[in-house]
Kinemage of the C-alpha trace (Angstrom):
@kinemage 1
@onewidth
@group {chain A} dominant
@subgroup {mainchain}
@vectorlist {calphas} color= white
{ca unk a 1} P -105.511 -123.461 66.220
{ca unk a 2} L -104.243 -124.426 62.162
{ca unk a 3} L -101.017 -122.652 62.856
{ca unk a 4} L -100.476 -123.909 66.308
{ca unk a 5} L -101.210 -127.341 64.735
{ca unk a 6} L -98.802 -126.751 62.103
{ca unk a 7} L -96.317 -126.073 64.503
{ca unk a 8} L -96.790 -129.322 66.638
{ca unk a 9} L -97.903 -127.172 69.872
{ca unk a 10} L -101.273 -128.205 70.136
{ca unk a 11} L -103.321 -131.754 68.490
{ca unk a 12} L -105.766 -131.248 65.822
{ca unk a 13} L -109.353 -129.993 66.546
{ca unk a 14} L -112.039 -133.033 67.746
{ca unk a 15} L -114.974 -132.675 65.211
{ca unk a 16} L -118.621 -133.644 67.544
{ca unk a 17} L -119.163 -137.154 67.391
{ca unk a 18} L -115.720 -137.968 66.158
{ca unk a 19} L -112.592 -139.323 68.661
{ca unk a 20} L -109.650 -137.176 68.853
{ca unk a 21} L -107.663 -137.444 65.898
{ca unk a 22} L -104.260 -138.984 67.496
{ca unk a 23} L -101.131 -137.219 67.104
{ca unk a 24} L -99.042 -137.940 64.602
{ca unk a 25} L -96.742 -140.226 65.262
{ca unk a 26} L -93.774 -139.168 62.622
{ca unk a 27} L -92.157 -135.476 64.687
{ca unk a 28} L -89.764 -133.423 62.615
{ca unk a 29} L -86.078 -133.566 62.710
{ca unk a 30} L -86.086 -130.257 64.376
{ca unk a 31} L -88.586 -131.282 67.575
{ca unk a 32} L -87.546 -133.067 70.228
{ca unk a 33} L -88.401 -136.529 71.262
{ca unk a 34} L -91.437 -136.911 73.457
{ca unk a 35} L -89.289 -138.643 76.412
{ca unk a 36} L -86.461 -135.390 76.348
{ca unk a 37} L -89.723 -133.305 76.417
{ca unk a 38} L -91.200 -135.301 79.170
{ca unk a 39} L -88.040 -135.507 81.294
{ca unk a 40} L -88.018 -131.393 80.498
{ca unk a 41} L -91.174 -131.185 82.756
{ca unk a 42} L -90.255 -133.677 85.243
{ca unk a 43} L -87.322 -131.507 85.681
{ca unk a 44} L -88.763 -128.489 86.038
{ca unk a 45} L -91.251 -130.388 88.597
{ca unk a 46} L -87.934 -131.272 90.456
{ca unk a 47} L -86.497 -127.823 90.285
{ca unk a 48} L -89.970 -126.395 92.009
{ca unk a 49} L -91.408 -129.074 94.607
{ca unk a 50} L -93.756 -126.283 96.020
{ca unk a 51} L -95.564 -126.692 92.858
{ca unk a 52} L -97.754 -129.880 92.451
{ca unk a 53} L -96.818 -130.565 88.276
{ca unk a 54} L -98.653 -133.530 87.145
{ca unk a 55} L -95.922 -135.599 85.580
{ca unk a 56} L -97.170 -137.268 82.135
{ca unk a 57} L -97.413 -140.765 82.375
{ca unk a 58} L -95.037 -141.991 79.706
{ca unk a 59} L -92.231 -140.743 82.045
{ca unk a 60} L -93.204 -144.483 84.236
{ca unk a 61} L -94.045 -145.955 80.964
{ca unk a 62} L -97.610 -146.241 82.249
{ca unk a 63} L -99.141 -144.259 78.791
{ca unk a 64} L -101.907 -146.483 78.658
{ca unk a 65} L -103.308 -146.112 82.012
{ca unk a 66} L -104.052 -142.310 81.229
{ca unk a 67} L -106.696 -141.229 78.799
{ca unk a 68} L -106.173 -139.725 75.516
{ca unk a 69} L -107.322 -135.936 76.541
{ca unk a 70} L -104.779 -136.038 79.421
{ca unk a 71} L -102.343 -137.180 77.371
{ca unk a 72} L -102.849 -134.729 74.597
{ca unk a 73} L -102.680 -131.797 77.029
{ca unk a 74} L -99.759 -132.808 78.607
{ca unk a 75} L -98.148 -133.568 75.044
{ca unk a 76} L -99.199 -129.806 74.321
{ca unk a 77} L -97.943 -128.279 77.296
{ca unk a 78} L -94.529 -130.386 76.613
{ca unk a 79} L -94.415 -129.156 73.527
{ca unk a 80} L -94.361 -125.354 74.943
{ca unk a 81} L -91.720 -126.659 77.071
{ca unk a 82} L -89.696 -127.573 74.011
{ca unk a 83} L -90.400 -124.076 72.528
{ca unk a 84} L -88.932 -122.356 76.011
{ca unk a 85} L -85.783 -124.901 76.069
{ca unk a 86} L -84.815 -125.518 72.823
{ca unk a 87} L -81.104 -125.082 72.332
{ca unk a 88} L -78.775 -122.556 69.924
{ca unk a 89} L -78.705 -125.646 67.372
{ca unk a 90} L -82.251 -125.911 66.886
{ca unk a 91} L -82.932 -122.224 67.129
{ca unk a 92} L -79.825 -121.476 64.467
{ca unk a 93} L -81.951 -124.500 62.005
{ca unk a 94} L -85.098 -122.564 62.644
{ca unk a 95} L -83.675 -119.603 61.530
{ca unk a 96} L -82.348 -121.179 58.368
{ca unk a 97} L -85.649 -122.266 57.189
{ca unk a 98} L -87.695 -119.720 58.184
{ca unk a 99} L -86.063 -116.787 57.256
{ca unk a 100} L -83.762 -116.412 54.101
{ca unk a 101} L -81.641 -113.258 55.534
{ca unk a 102} L -78.846 -115.356 57.048
{ca unk a 103} L -77.205 -115.334 60.172
{ca unk a 104} L -75.953 -112.286 62.095
{ca unk a 105} L -72.562 -113.196 62.495
{ca unk a 106} L -72.068 -114.290 58.691
{ca unk a 107} L -72.642 -110.438 57.524
{ca unk a 108} L -69.847 -108.283 56.703
{ca unk a 109} L -70.294 -105.736 59.633
{ca unk a 110} L -67.765 -103.889 61.064
{ca unk a 111} L -67.720 -104.264 64.504
{ca unk a 112} L -65.099 -101.889 65.803
{ca unk a 113} L -67.093 -99.703 67.413
{ca unk a 114} L -69.336 -102.117 69.458
{ca unk a 115} L -65.717 -104.136 70.730
{ca unk a 116} L -64.912 -100.592 71.884
{ca unk a 117} L -68.166 -100.471 73.389
{ca unk a 118} L -68.295 -103.558 74.694
{ca unk a 119} L -64.572 -102.859 76.437
{ca unk a 120} L -65.904 -99.641 77.834
{ca unk a 121} L -68.699 -100.975 79.771
{ca unk a 122} L -66.183 -103.634 81.196
{ca unk a 123} L -63.949 -101.019 82.972
{ca unk a 124} L -67.016 -99.329 84.467
{ca unk a 125} L -67.520 -100.212 88.185
{ca unk a 126} L -69.660 -103.006 89.176
{ca unk a 127} L -73.542 -101.314 90.221
{ca unk a 128} L -74.463 -101.339 93.408
{ca unk a 129} L -76.756 -103.908 94.480
{ca unk a 130} L -79.247 -101.809 95.102
{ca unk a 131} L -78.660 -100.073 91.695
{ca unk a 132} L -79.325 -103.992 89.717
{ca unk a 133} L -82.553 -104.279 87.693
{ca unk a 134} L -85.100 -106.655 89.383
{ca unk a 135} L -85.320 -109.743 87.407
{ca unk a 136} L -88.750 -110.637 86.184
{ca unk a 137} L -89.594 -114.143 88.385
{ca unk a 138} L -92.658 -116.274 89.118
{ca unk a 139} L -95.806 -114.026 90.623
{ca unk a 140} L -98.864 -115.331 93.139
{ca unk a 141} L -102.706 -114.297 91.923
{ca unk a 142} L -105.613 -114.651 93.607
{ca unk a 143} L -109.426 -114.628 91.765
{ca unk a 144} L -112.329 -114.982 93.872
{ca unk a 145} L -115.887 -116.547 91.807
{ca unk a 146} L -118.998 -117.644 92.908
{ca unk a 147} L -119.672 -121.194 93.973
{ca unk a 148} L -120.716 -123.524 91.399
{ca unk a 149} L -123.688 -125.764 92.668
{ca unk a 150} L -123.316 -129.419 93.683
{ca unk a 151} L -123.870 -131.668 91.072
{ca unk a 152} L -123.886 -129.065 87.729
{ca unk a 153} L -120.186 -127.260 87.850
{ca unk a 154} L -121.495 -124.337 84.958
{ca unk a 155} L -124.242 -123.422 87.264
{ca unk a 156} L -123.075 -120.649 90.155
{ca unk a 157} L -124.807 -120.932 93.318
{ca unk a 158} L -128.084 -119.432 93.778
{ca unk a 159} L -127.787 -116.460 97.002
{ca unk a 160} L -129.736 -116.697 99.704
{ca unk a 161} L -131.253 -114.307 101.540
{ca unk a 162} L -130.614 -112.772 104.733
{ca unk a 163} L -131.965 -110.354 108.128
{ca unk a 164} L -131.260 -106.802 106.577
{ca unk a 165} L -132.282 -107.670 102.986
{ca unk a 166} L -128.514 -108.794 102.297
{ca unk a 167} L -128.207 -111.414 100.013
{ca unk a 168} L -124.876 -113.953 100.883
{ca unk a 169} L -123.641 -115.667 97.950
{ca unk a 170} L -120.986 -118.579 98.402
{ca unk a 171} L -117.842 -117.629 96.975
{ca unk a 172} L -114.532 -119.460 96.296
{ca unk a 173} L -110.902 -118.195 96.522
{ca unk a 174} L -108.405 -119.319 93.480
{ca unk a 175} L -104.619 -118.796 94.396
{ca unk a 176} L -102.460 -118.458 90.648
{ca unk a 177} L -98.948 -118.878 90.380
{ca unk a 178} L -98.110 -117.394 86.943
{ca unk a 179} L -94.416 -117.714 85.360
{ca unk a 180} L -93.070 -114.939 83.887
{ca unk a 181} L -94.013 -114.872 79.535
{ca unk a 182} L -92.120 -116.585 77.670
{ca unk a 183} L -90.862 -115.613 73.713
{ca unk a 184} L -90.248 -117.892 70.590
{ca unk a 185} L -89.704 -118.200 67.095
{ca unk a 186} L -92.132 -120.883 65.104
{ca unk a 187} L -91.087 -122.696 62.364
{ca unk a 188} L -93.923 -121.031 59.889
{ca unk a 189} L -91.699 -117.770 61.180
{ca unk a 190} L -94.829 -117.205 63.235
{ca unk a 191} L -94.027 -115.383 67.063
{ca unk a 192} L -95.382 -116.926 69.960
{ca unk a 193} L -95.413 -115.018 73.730
{ca unk a 194} L -96.926 -117.317 76.295
{ca unk a 195} L -97.051 -118.248 80.164
{ca unk a 196} L -97.639 -121.207 82.416
{ca unk a 197} L -100.173 -120.375 84.846
{ca unk a 198} L -100.270 -123.113 87.753
{ca unk a 199} L -103.799 -123.327 90.081
{ca unk a 200} L -104.728 -126.593 92.314
{ca unk a 201} L -101.730 -128.494 90.522
{ca unk a 202} L -102.645 -127.806 87.066
{ca unk a 203} L -100.325 -125.943 84.479
{ca unk a 204} L -102.719 -123.979 82.232
{ca unk a 205} L -100.801 -122.334 78.825
{ca unk a 206} L -101.669 -118.836 77.858
{ca unk a 207} L -100.640 -116.799 75.278
{ca unk a 208} L -100.850 -114.988 71.993
{ca unk a 209} L -99.894 -115.737 68.442
{ca unk a 210} L -98.183 -112.894 66.510
{ca unk a 211} L -97.735 -112.320 62.535
{ca unk a 212} L -94.346 -111.553 62.201
{ca unk a 213} L -94.208 -108.862 59.659
{ca unk a 214} L -97.250 -106.280 61.071
{ca unk a 215} L -95.584 -107.118 64.639
{ca unk a 216} L -92.119 -105.823 63.837
{ca unk a 217} L -93.345 -103.013 61.450
{ca unk a 218} L -95.654 -101.682 64.087
{ca unk a 219} L -93.447 -102.046 66.946
{ca unk a 220} L -89.805 -101.153 65.484
{ca unk a 221} L -89.698 -99.990 61.808
{ca unk a 222} L -92.893 -97.227 62.810
{ca unk a 223} L -90.780 -95.830 65.934
{ca unk a 224} L -87.168 -96.708 63.914
{ca unk a 225} L -88.804 -94.397 60.651
{ca unk a 226} L -89.641 -91.492 63.530
{ca unk a 227} L -86.183 -90.667 64.585
{ca unk a 228} L -83.230 -89.127 62.996
{ca unk a 229} L -81.502 -92.156 63.066
{ca unk a 230} L -83.329 -93.563 60.133
{ca unk a 231} L -81.446 -91.248 58.148
{ca unk a 232} L -78.378 -92.285 58.408
{ca unk a 233} L -78.490 -95.760 60.005
{ca unk a 234} L -79.467 -99.410 58.896
{ca unk a 235} L -81.625 -101.397 61.323
{ca unk a 236} L -80.717 -104.932 61.541
{ca unk a 237} L -83.611 -107.150 63.769
{ca unk a 238} L -82.050 -110.507 64.879
{ca unk a 239} L -83.490 -113.453 67.008
{ca unk a 240} L -81.195 -116.281 68.329
{ca unk a 241} L -78.788 -115.274 66.454
{ca unk a 242} L -80.457 -114.798 62.384
{ca unk a 243} L -81.525 -112.308 60.962
{ca unk a 244} L -85.676 -111.541 60.860
{ca unk a 245} L -85.849 -108.154 59.111
{ca unk a 246} L -83.734 -105.215 58.089
{ca unk a 247} L -84.263 -101.862 57.318
{ca unk a 248} L -82.161 -99.541 54.940
{ca unk a 249} L -81.529 -95.832 56.023
{ca unk a 250} L -83.957 -93.288 54.565
{ca unk a 251} L -85.587 -95.720 52.539
{ca unk a 252} L -89.217 -96.334 53.392
{ca unk a 253} L -90.870 -99.569 52.901
{ca unk a 254} L -87.693 -101.183 52.865
{ca unk a 255} L -88.643 -104.271 54.288
{ca unk a 256} L -86.362 -107.148 54.665
{ca unk a 257} L -83.370 -105.969 52.900
{ca unk a 258} L -80.834 -108.482 50.581
{ca unk a 259} L -78.053 -110.015 52.696
{ca unk a 260} L -75.701 -108.213 50.623
{ca unk a 261} L -77.128 -104.668 51.572
{ca unk a 262} L -76.592 -105.675 55.413
{ca unk a 263} L -73.013 -103.951 56.110
{ca unk a 264} L -71.307 -100.772 57.403
{ca unk a 265} L -70.079 -100.197 61.335
{ca unk a 266} L -72.070 -101.187 63.827
{ca unk a 267} L -73.013 -98.419 65.636
{ca unk a 268} L -74.981 -100.165 68.843
{ca unk a 269} L -76.662 -103.667 69.964
{ca unk a 270} L -78.909 -104.097 71.984
{ca unk a 271} L -82.178 -106.383 73.100
{ca unk a 272} L -85.353 -105.497 74.067
{ca unk a 273} L -86.472 -105.384 77.549
{ca unk a 274} L -88.552 -108.594 78.749
{ca unk a 275} L -89.876 -110.561 77.479
{ca unk a 276} L -88.970 -109.697 74.074
{ca unk a 277} L -85.205 -109.948 75.797
{ca unk a 278} L -84.808 -113.132 72.191
{ca unk a 279} L -84.783 -109.827 69.893
{ca unk a 280} L -82.171 -107.528 69.517
{ca unk a 281} L -81.541 -104.613 67.222
{ca unk a 282} L -78.516 -103.866 65.648
{ca unk a 283} L -77.851 -100.644 64.179
{ca unk a 284} L -75.098 -100.299 61.395
{ca unk a 285} L -74.101 -96.896 60.169
{ca unk a 286} L -73.045 -96.623 56.196
{ca unk a 287} L -72.906 -92.473 56.421
{ca unk a 288} L -72.295 -90.131 59.263
{ca unk a 289} L -74.906 -87.089 58.751
{ca unk a 290} L -73.618 -83.326 58.997
{ca unk a 291} L -72.787 -82.130 62.567
{ca unk a 292} L -74.513 -79.215 63.858
{ca unk a 293} L -71.780 -76.788 63.129
{ca unk a 294} L -71.703 -78.367 59.322
{ca unk a 295} L -73.278 -76.108 57.676
{ca unk a 296} L -71.450 -73.209 59.167
{ca unk a 297} L -68.017 -74.695 58.675
{ca unk a 298} L -69.057 -75.444 54.831
{ca unk a 299} L -69.783 -71.342 54.098
{ca unk a 300} L -67.133 -70.323 55.920
{ca unk a 301} L -64.902 -72.837 53.752
{ca unk a 302} L -66.880 -71.998 50.928
{ca unk a 303} L -66.397 -67.534 51.900
{ca unk a 304} L -62.863 -68.598 52.292
{ca unk a 305} L -62.196 -70.349 49.083
{ca unk a 306} L -63.929 -67.352 47.148
{ca unk a 307} L -62.044 -65.007 49.013
{ca unk a 308} L -58.607 -66.803 48.269
{ca unk a 309} L -59.839 -67.507 44.337
{ca unk a 310} L -60.884 -63.615 44.100
{ca unk a 311} L -57.724 -62.105 45.599
{ca unk a 312} L -55.735 -64.718 43.288
{ca unk a 313} L -57.405 -63.368 40.409
{ca unk a 314} L -57.754 -59.716 41.098
{ca unk a 315} L -53.983 -60.416 42.602
{ca unk a 316} L -53.382 -61.604 38.840
{ca unk a 317} L -55.184 -58.698 36.667
{ca unk a 318} L -53.339 -56.271 38.810
{ca unk a 319} L -50.070 -58.116 37.821
{ca unk a 320} L -51.366 -58.012 34.316
{ca unk a 321} L -51.924 -54.146 34.415
{ca unk a 322} L -48.989 -53.490 35.711
{ca unk a 323} L -47.036 -55.403 33.333
{ca unk a 324} L -49.270 -53.616 30.504
{ca unk a 325} L -48.876 -50.105 32.305
{ca unk a 326} L -45.190 -50.969 32.135
{ca unk a 327} L -45.248 -51.490 28.989
{ca unk a 328} L -47.514 -49.257 27.616
{ca unk a 329} L -44.953 -46.413 29.543
{ca unk a 330} L -42.202 -47.389 27.362
{ca unk a 331} L -43.980 -47.212 24.295
{ca unk a 332} L -44.959 -43.756 25.661
{ca unk a 333} L -41.498 -42.389 26.576
{ca unk a 334} L -40.418 -44.017 23.241
{ca unk a 335} L -42.879 -41.480 21.360
{ca unk a 336} L -42.430 -38.712 23.343
{ca unk a 337} L -38.955 -38.897 22.320
{ca unk a 338} L -39.183 -39.404 18.908
{ca unk a 339} L -42.281 -36.895 18.726
{ca unk a 340} L -39.467 -34.412 20.574
{ca unk a 341} L -36.694 -35.466 18.534
{ca unk a 342} L -38.039 -35.470 14.986
{ca unk a 343} L -39.385 -31.816 15.382
{ca unk a 344} L -36.490 -30.411 17.015
{ca unk a 345} L -33.932 -32.169 14.774
{ca unk a 346} L -35.855 -30.464 12.004
{ca unk a 347} L -36.208 -26.915 13.481
{ca unk a 348} L -32.320 -27.239 14.193
{ca unk a 349} L -31.730 -28.250 10.731
{ca unk a 350} L -33.956 -25.260 8.784
{ca unk a 351} L -32.373 -22.733 11.482
{ca unk a 352} L -28.957 -23.350 10.665
{ca unk a 353} L -29.670 -23.561 7.070
{ca unk a 354} L -31.324 -19.762 7.443
{ca unk a 355} L -28.638 -18.697 9.572
{ca unk a 356} L -26.002 -19.439 6.897
{ca unk a 357} L -27.823 -17.914 4.006
{ca unk a 358} L -28.198 -21.145 2.245
{ca unk a 359} L -31.764 -20.761 1.407
{ca unk a 360} L -32.833 -18.023 -1.307
{ca unk a 361} L -35.810 -15.379 -0.555
{ca unk a 362} L -38.033 -18.257 -1.895
{ca unk a 363} L -37.327 -20.999 0.605
{ca unk a 364} L -37.200 -18.898 3.478
{ca unk a 365} L -41.344 -18.320 3.629
{ca unk a 366} L -41.581 -22.453 3.381
{ca unk a 367} L -38.741 -22.906 6.386
{ca unk a 368} L -40.187 -20.305 8.393
{ca unk a 369} L -43.643 -21.928 8.068
{ca unk a 370} L -42.131 -25.524 8.522
{ca unk a 371} L -40.670 -24.443 11.749
{ca unk a 372} L -43.820 -22.734 13.017
{ca unk a 373} L -45.514 -25.517 12.294
{ca unk a 374} L -43.056 -28.160 13.960
{ca unk a 375} L -43.313 -25.638 16.875
{ca unk a 376} L -47.009 -25.451 17.305
{ca unk a 377} L -46.937 -29.504 17.286
{ca unk a 378} L -44.023 -29.431 20.114
{ca unk a 379} L -46.420 -26.903 22.188
{ca unk a 380} L -48.955 -29.112 22.053
{ca unk a 381} L -47.469 -32.191 22.615
{ca unk a 382} L -46.059 -30.439 25.876
{ca unk a 383} L -49.361 -29.333 26.858
{ca unk a 384} L -50.790 -32.319 26.492
{ca unk a 385} L -47.958 -34.161 28.633
{ca unk a 386} L -48.651 -31.298 31.216
{ca unk a 387} L -52.515 -31.393 31.535
{ca unk a 388} L -51.978 -35.647 31.665
{ca unk a 389} L -49.871 -35.046 34.589
{ca unk a 390} L -52.254 -32.569 36.719
{ca unk a 391} L -54.934 -34.697 35.925
{ca unk a 392} L -53.393 -37.863 37.071
{ca unk a 393} L -52.349 -36.005 40.025
{ca unk a 394} L -55.918 -34.817 40.202
{ca unk a 395} L -54.973 -31.522 40.521
{ca unk a 396} L -57.143 -30.754 36.852
{ca unk a 397} L -60.308 -29.093 38.279
{ca unk a 398} L -62.121 -27.371 35.078
{ca unk a 399} L -63.228 -23.762 35.422
{ca unk a 400} L -66.642 -23.803 34.371
{ca unk a 401} L -68.022 -20.809 32.362
{ca unk a 402} L -71.034 -19.838 30.358
{ca unk a 403} L -70.598 -19.806 27.185
{ca unk a 404} L -72.821 -19.650 24.080
{ca unk a 405} L -72.667 -22.029 21.011
{ca unk a 406} L -71.423 -19.668 18.824
{ca unk a 407} L -68.405 -18.553 21.208
{ca unk a 408} L -67.292 -21.964 21.313
{ca unk a 409} L -67.378 -22.307 17.642
{ca unk a 410} L -65.430 -19.289 17.103
{ca unk a 411} L -63.453 -20.511 19.285
{ca unk a 412} L -62.040 -24.054 18.261
{ca unk a 413} L -61.949 -21.993 14.900
{ca unk a 414} L -59.513 -19.141 16.156
{ca unk a 415} L -57.329 -22.342 17.161
{ca unk a 416} L -57.386 -24.778 14.800
{ca unk a 417} L -57.621 -22.761 11.248
{ca unk a 418} L -53.968 -22.311 10.828
{ca unk a 419} L -53.388 -26.129 11.752
{ca unk a 420} L -55.796 -26.978 9.244
{ca unk a 421} L -54.868 -24.701 6.489
{ca unk a 422} L -50.733 -25.903 6.786
{ca unk a 423} L -51.892 -29.774 6.635
{ca unk a 424} L -53.923 -28.830 3.161
{ca unk a 425} L -57.170 -29.564 4.506
{ca unk a 426} L -60.082 -27.484 4.333
{ca unk a 427} L -62.274 -26.867 7.585
{ca unk a 428} L -65.971 -26.710 7.264
{ca unk a 429} L -68.110 -25.605 9.757
{ca unk a 430} L -72.039 -26.469 10.222
{ca unk a 431} L -74.176 -25.401 13.348
{ca unk a 432} L -78.343 -25.339 13.225
{ca unk a 433} L -79.229 -22.769 14.219
{ca unk a 434} L -81.936 -23.249 16.896
{ca unk a 435} L -78.303 -24.350 18.718
{ca unk a 436} L -76.408 -21.271 18.165
{ca unk a 437} L -77.270 -19.670 20.898
{ca unk a 438} L -77.926 -22.346 23.432
{ca unk a 439} L -75.291 -21.130 26.459
{ca unk a 440} L -72.852 -24.376 27.749
{ca unk a 441} L -71.210 -24.557 31.149
{ca unk a 442} L -67.889 -25.138 30.161
{ca unk a 443} L -63.807 -24.708 30.442
{ca unk a 444} L -63.093 -22.323 27.140
{ca unk a 445} L -58.985 -23.608 27.435
{ca unk a 446} L -60.015 -27.214 28.106
{ca unk a 447} L -62.985 -27.090 25.384
{ca unk a 448} L -60.545 -25.703 22.976
{ca unk a 449} L -57.838 -28.313 23.741
{ca unk a 450} L -60.419 -31.358 22.881
{ca unk a 451} L -61.343 -30.488 19.350
{ca unk a 452} L -57.526 -29.285 19.032
{ca unk a 453} L -56.741 -33.031 19.711
{ca unk a 454} L -59.567 -34.292 17.908
{ca unk a 455} L -58.846 -32.200 14.773
{ca unk a 456} L -54.905 -32.836 14.867
{ca unk a 457} L -56.136 -36.994 14.948
{ca unk a 458} L -58.289 -36.171 12.147
{ca unk a 459} L -55.125 -35.113 10.043
{ca unk a 460} L -52.872 -37.364 10.583
{ca unk a 461} L -54.556 -40.597 9.821
{ca unk a 462} L -56.585 -38.609 6.757
{ca unk a 463} L -53.254 -37.192 5.425
{ca unk a 464} L -53.986 -39.862 2.482
{ca unk a 465} L -57.548 -39.374 1.476
{ca unk a 466} L -58.913 -38.094 -1.714
{ca unk a 467} L -61.081 -35.716 0.022
{ca unk a 468} L -58.970 -33.345 2.345
{ca unk a 469} L -61.990 -32.109 4.570
{ca unk a 470} L -62.754 -31.769 7.927
{ca unk a 471} L -66.090 -31.784 9.152
{ca unk a 472} L -67.321 -29.973 12.416
{ca unk a 473} L -71.084 -30.229 12.780
{ca unk a 474} L -73.467 -29.040 15.639
{ca unk a 475} L -76.647 -30.726 16.181
{ca unk a 476} L -79.604 -30.885 19.373
{ca unk a 477} L -80.070 -34.127 20.749
{ca unk a 478} L -82.909 -35.607 22.700
{ca unk a 479} L -82.980 -34.492 26.469
{ca unk a 480} L -81.870 -31.260 25.215
{ca unk a 481} L -77.929 -32.167 24.880
{ca unk a 482} L -75.941 -30.788 21.874
{ca unk a 483} L -73.402 -32.866 20.163
{ca unk a 484} L -70.791 -31.574 18.338
{ca unk a 485} L -69.304 -33.769 15.722
{ca unk a 486} L -65.268 -34.447 14.342
{ca unk a 487} L -65.590 -35.889 10.430
{ca unk a 488} L -62.791 -37.105 8.234
{ca unk a 489} L -62.634 -38.752 5.101
{ca unk a 490} L -59.857 -41.241 5.686
{ca unk a 491} L -59.745 -44.871 6.647
{ca unk a 492} L -61.646 -44.983 9.574
{ca unk a 493} L -60.962 -46.765 12.591
{ca unk a 494} L -60.711 -50.809 13.040
{ca unk a 495} L -64.027 -52.079 14.216
{ca unk a 496} L -62.370 -54.129 17.278
{ca unk a 497} L -60.369 -50.645 18.338
{ca unk a 498} L -63.005 -48.048 18.691
{ca unk a 499} L -63.381 -48.700 22.744
{ca unk a 500} L -59.766 -48.777 23.113
{ca unk a 501} L -58.569 -45.693 21.386
{ca unk a 502} L -59.889 -43.224 24.482
{ca unk a 503} L -57.620 -45.639 26.432
{ca unk a 504} L -54.155 -44.108 28.000
{ca unk a 505} L -51.099 -44.832 25.706
{ca unk a 506} L -53.406 -46.916 23.545
{ca unk a 507} L -52.446 -46.658 19.589
{ca unk a 508} L -53.856 -48.282 16.946
{ca unk a 509} L -50.747 -49.086 15.107
{ca unk a 510} L -47.510 -50.831 15.954
{ca unk a 511} L -44.289 -49.432 17.452
{ca unk a 512} L -42.952 -51.061 14.762
{ca unk a 513} L -44.492 -50.477 12.083
{ca unk a 514} L -46.951 -47.607 12.631
{ca unk a 515} L -46.685 -44.747 9.870
{ca unk a 516} L -48.523 -41.884 11.587
{ca unk a 517} L -46.959 -39.655 14.777
{ca unk a 518} L -48.262 -39.876 18.389
{ca unk a 519} L -47.945 -40.659 21.798
{ca unk a 520} L -51.378 -42.686 22.360
{ca unk a 521} L -52.167 -39.749 25.594
{ca unk a 522} L -54.777 -37.527 23.182
{ca unk a 523} L -57.681 -39.242 22.880
{ca unk a 524} L -57.367 -39.839 26.548
{ca unk a 525} L -57.111 -36.372 27.210
{ca unk a 526} L -60.035 -35.884 25.223
{ca unk a 527} L -61.999 -38.204 27.107
{ca unk a 528} L -61.323 -37.225 30.700
{ca unk a 529} L -61.700 -33.275 29.645
{ca unk a 530} L -65.353 -33.947 28.140
{ca unk a 531} L -66.232 -36.233 31.112
{ca unk a 532} L -64.693 -33.706 33.801
{ca unk a 533} L -67.406 -30.693 32.057
{ca unk a 534} L -70.149 -33.200 32.336
{ca unk a 535} L -70.408 -34.791 28.603
{ca unk a 536} L -69.085 -38.149 26.769
{ca unk a 537} L -67.159 -38.743 23.720
{ca unk a 538} L -67.548 -41.759 21.416
{ca unk a 539} L -66.573 -42.575 18.132
{ca unk a 540} L -68.135 -44.308 15.106
{ca unk a 541} L -67.147 -45.477 11.874
{ca unk a 542} L -68.798 -43.532 8.667
{ca unk a 543} L -68.215 -43.943 4.820
{ca unk a 544} L -65.608 -43.120 4.102
{ca unk a 545} L -63.906 -41.865 7.595
{ca unk a 546} L -64.630 -41.962 11.268
{ca unk a 547} L -66.412 -39.527 13.641
{ca unk a 548} L -66.149 -38.494 16.892
């Protein structure tokens, strides 16, 4: 009641024993004058002659003849007519006064999609008459009530008994003419839903006063939040061109967003069904969600990108490997050429000296030993190259035989003893008693070649060592394994090269500055031969020297 009074829709409530207070003489600027409102009522009465509309007395300048109550009723009804007939300018002023979100036309919205949709609707063929929706018009309603007693309006007539025990009650029938519901926005921000009912020439106003925020939240926001559209679209609720409320995408409880936040592309714009057709919903898109196939496309793109990057890395590694292999092969050819040329030149020189008789009997023995040593080194080199060629072509299959540890040591000692002695070193062989009789499954030739290469490597790198000794030891390991170790007392292997020395063609010294001979295939062959017989090889530095 107080809200309706504040919005000039009804007069103040009269207190018992007091006269009804007069309606304030001064009307707010946004309200129409009383004469204009009465004229509007009279205009409506002329448009519907079937209704017995009582024109207010003020229309004929006979206001003094009507009672205060009739005048108040007429003014109240005229106020609702003003609310229903108010023009756009009045609605705009009301929106600016009651709301702070601004006008819908003033927002920074991209209306390109909306304009395209309007143009598409214009190009559609007109609907047939049978397909057009029917409008909401005036309807008639009949009401049946017991007839009141004469002289007592509130009382109801007493029923009279009839033969057969039936009761007869006088009934009065009323026919009311009901106008469609109308909807308006008050100055206070409240919403009002009302209709006019015509009965026996009198007009009555029926309606409901609606609180703005709970109404918009329950009718619009909650259903909007329950849809997937709320994750991608902002919702603007407008009335009469003014913004009532706005809801941000994906933000619960963001009632009443700021005007600066209301931007985007208009996705859809539509009014609610009657009688709320004055409320308009505007959906604006700020970001589009991923489509149903977006996840698949994303994963396919990620996989293709990973494959592409992996392929590039593999090609890069392959290229680097090929370049490194070419460099190693060049170094190998250079080393093999050097390893072949140097002993052949020495053998030829000493052979010519012996043939010409330039050496006495004392030196002949020395020359013969040198020729024999260099020829053995050439034999080992050629054997390594041939073995490498066979293993590269996967043609080297080990011929495994059962050999005891003692027999294997005797085989190794017979192959390397002369080599060690000519180099001026001493070979020490130590084997634990519990392993001497153990049986190994080895290829005797390959096993001997492993130790020939290891001892030859030790002799080369320990040539300047103070302790000229090579130790060959055999000891048991956990799990039933047997460890064969070859140790020298030289400078050892640089720590960063302990794993690299078993790579093919790798040498720890530079080709330009190296002092020792070698081709870079001896230790690589050792690694491959040991693995082919089911073993493994490793190296570590001891103080002093290195142990394989």
